[in-house]
N, C-alpha and C positions, 0 to 999 in steps of 0.2 A: 813379539815386537814387529811393528809394520816396517818393512824395508823401504828405505828412502834412496833417492839418487845420491851418488857419491860426489857429484860435481855441484857443489854449493854455488859456484860462480855462474853456472848455467841457469840455476833456479832464479838467482838474482837478476840475471840478464833477461829472463823471460818476463819478469815483472816490469823491468825497465822498458822493454819493447811495448808492453801493453799501455803504458802511460805513466805520468808522474805520480798519480795517486793510486796506482794499482797495487794490489797485494795478492800474494799467492793464496788461493782458496783451497785447492786440493791438488794432490799428485797421486796418480794411479799407474801401477805397472801394467803394461799391455802384454798380452800373451803372444807367443809365436817368436821364433828366431832364437838362435843360440850365439850368434856372432856378436850382436850388440844387445844391450839392455835398453828397452824402449819404455818411455814414460809419457803419459798424458798430463800436462800441467794446465790447470785452470786458474785464471785470475779473476779477481773481483774489482769493480770500479775502474775500468769497465770489465765486463765478462768477456774473456778471450781464451781460447784453447790453442795450445801449441804442443808440438811433439819434441821430446828430448831423446836423442839416441846417444848412448854412452858406449865407448869402445875401450878395450883393455889397454893397459900401459904398453907402449911400444908398437901398437897397432896403427898403421898409417892410413886406415880406412877413412877416418874422419876427414883428414886433409883431402883425400881423393874424392870422397862423396861431396864435400863442399864445392870442389872444383866442378864436378859433374852437374850438380844442381844449379850452380851459377850459369853454366853453359846452357842447360836445358831451359832455364827461366820459366819453370812451370809447365812446359811442354803442352801448351794450349789446354791446361787444366788437368792433364793426366798425371803430373808429377808434383810433389810438394815444392815449395819455394824455400830457399835457404834464408834464414833470418839472422843467424849468428853461429859462430863456431869457435872452438878452441882445439886446434889440431895437435897441441903438444909440440912434438917435433915435426913440424910441417915440412913441405917441400923446400922452404927457405931456411929451415933449421930453427925457426923461432915460433913461438906461440902466436896464433892469430889474435889473442886477447892481450898480448904483451907480456906474458909470463910463461911458466912451465906448467905442464899438466902431469905431474908425477902420479896422480891417481888415475890417469887415462885421458882420453880425449873425447870430444863431444860435438854434436851439431844440434842446433835448434832449427826446426823446420815448421812450416805451416801445416795445419791439420787438414787433410782431405776429408770431404764428407763421407760418412760411412764407417764400417768396421770390417775387420778381417773375418771371414766365415767360410770354412771348408765343409760345412755340413748342410749346405743348401739342398733343399728337397728335390730339385730338378737338375741333375748333373748335366744333362744334354744341353739345357738352356744355358747353364753356366759355361759349358765348354764352348758354345757358340760365341758368347760374349768375350771369353778369353781369346778366341781366335781373331775376332774382328778388332779387338783392342791391340793385340800384338801387331796386326797389320798396320794400324795407325802409327805405332811406334816406329816400325821399320820403314814407313813412308816418310819419316822426317828428313827434310832436306839436309844433305851433308854440309851445305853452305853455312848452316847455323851451328855446326858442331866443331868449328875450328878449335883446336887445342885438346880435343878428346883423343885419348890414346887408342891404339889398336889393341884388341883383346888378346892378340897373340904376343904382345909386348908386356902385358900385365904379369905381376908375380904369379907363378904357378902355371900360367898359360892354359889354353883350353885343351891341349893334348898331353898335359902332364898327368902323371898318376893314373893312366889308363891301365886296366888290369882285367882279368877274367877271360872267359871264353871268346869274347869278341875283340880283345885287345890287339892281337896280331893283325887281324883284318883291318882294323881302324888305323893302326900304325902304317900299314902298307898303302893306305888311301889318304894319308895326311895331306899331301900336296894337293890332291884333288879337292878335298874338303876346304882347305884354306884358300883355294883359288876363287871361291864364290865371291861375287861383288859384296863390298862392305856396306853395312847399314848400321843404324843405331841399335845396339843390342843391350838388353838389360843384364844378361848373363846369369840371372837366377830367377827366371820368369816361371813361377809356379803359383798354385792356387792360394798359398798363404801370403804372397807378396802383392795382393790386390785387395781393395776394399770395396764393399757393397753397401748400397742404401736401397731398401725396399726391392731387393732382387736385381738391382741394376749396378753393373760394375762402374764405379765412379773414379777410380784412380789406381795408380801403381806406386808401390813404396819400395824402400831399400834399394837405392841406386848406387851402392858402394862398389858395384862391379860394372857400372855402365861404361861402354866402350864402343869402338867401331869393330864390327865382326860380321861373320856370315850369318844370314837369317836362320839357317838350320840349327845354330846353337840354341837359340831361344825356343824354337818350335819343338825340337826333339826333347828338350828338357821339360817343357810343359806336357808333352805327350807322355813322357815317363811318369810324371806326377799324376796325371789323370788315370793312367793305368793302375798305379798303386792305390789311388783313392777309389776308383770305380772299376773300369774295364776298358777293353780295347775299343768298344763302341764310342765311349766318351772321347778317347784319344783321336779316333777317326773323325768324329763330328767337329772337334777342334780344328783339325787340319783342313777339313772341307771349308769351314768358316773362314779360316785364315786365307786360304787360296782365293775364295770368292771375294773377300774384301780387298785383297792385294791385287787382284786382277791377273794373277799369273800363278803357275804351278811352282811349288817349292822344289829347288834342285835336289834330286836324290834323297828324299826323306828317309828311305830305308837305311841308307848308309849313316845318316845323321842319328837315327834311332839307335843304331849299333854304337855310335860314338857315345851317346848318353848313357847306355848301360855299362860301357867300358869305363867311362869317367866316374860312375857312381858305384862300381862293383865293390870297392873296399869300404865304402862309407855308408851304405844304405841303412844299416842298423842304427847308425848314430842319428838318424833323422827322427827317431821315436819321439823325442821331446817336442819337435816342431809340430808333428801331427797330433800328439796327445794334448798339448796345451791349447790347440784350436778345436778340440772336440772329437778327435778320432783316436780314442784310447784303445780301440780294437786293433790298431796297426802296431802290434808289438814287434820286437826285433825279429822274432821268428816269422811272423806274418809278412813283414816287409821283405825279408830274404826270400821267402817262398814266392811272393808275387814278382820280385825282381828276377828270380831264376826263370819263372814261367815266361815272362816277357822276353828275356834274353833268348830262351830256347825258341820261342815263336819267331823272333826276328831272324835268328840264324837259319831256321827252317825255310823262311821266305827267301833269304839270300841264296840258299842252296837251290831252291826251286827256280830262282831267276837265272842262276848260272846254268842249270840244266836246260832251261828253255832256250837260252842263247846258244848253247852248244848244239842243241837239236836243230836250231834254225840253220846252222852252218853245215849240217850233214848234207851230202849230195842226195837229191831226190831219187827214190826207188824207180827203177826202169823195168 
């Protein structure tokens, strides 16, 4: 049996948004992501395509994502626009549609041109586009982001659940990391949360974590993903592109890389469905763990090298 959206009201609303004579022609589940179920809804008379994102019961992400998308207002074409939502138990305690959403909550958003694709044949070209796109996001004026929360005030926080070999180092550096100037952060910026059309990155999706935070949060998270998908070269090309587009160096990228591996240490095996559904079935739980461990060890070795270099510089010169 073909699986269908559980939010019948959302499907009805999609048709209403299309026009008084519109009917739902097709619904298709989209691959990628385990937090929300995502559907492409296509109407006829007129032909319009919108995206439905459904969240589990009790999950407040629909309410927050609706707020973020309203504030972003399309982000100059990089983000979807909010069309409608039913947040269930929203920030006000009521449903945005005037009822309850016992089956979960949802947002209807515009469809960005393109599709998700983590199997593009030119990883370095993709990495460059990811870097320049993230720089565009981080350059967003804070004046247009009034009402957006700090990432450090969001549930879970950016320094929650750190573990593994880099955890103690990251915990000791928490104040330094959090002191970086705040920018618009996506907070889950990786290859699966962007869409492409003819090899060109056309937009960024899944803004349920959007907030004000340090630029290193997004940059290191994407570098980790590029290492897992490809190699360190792709991660470095991404960072070079980001810094060139932003016009400045990212503050302490090595320390942020260590934060990313500490933040993902417990969970990396659970990312298998995200990669598999988008075409990387080779990234099994064991393979992801091996790559994550290799990246962690490489970063810790670089950190040790940096400490030794600084210590050596402080030694008195030989006479």
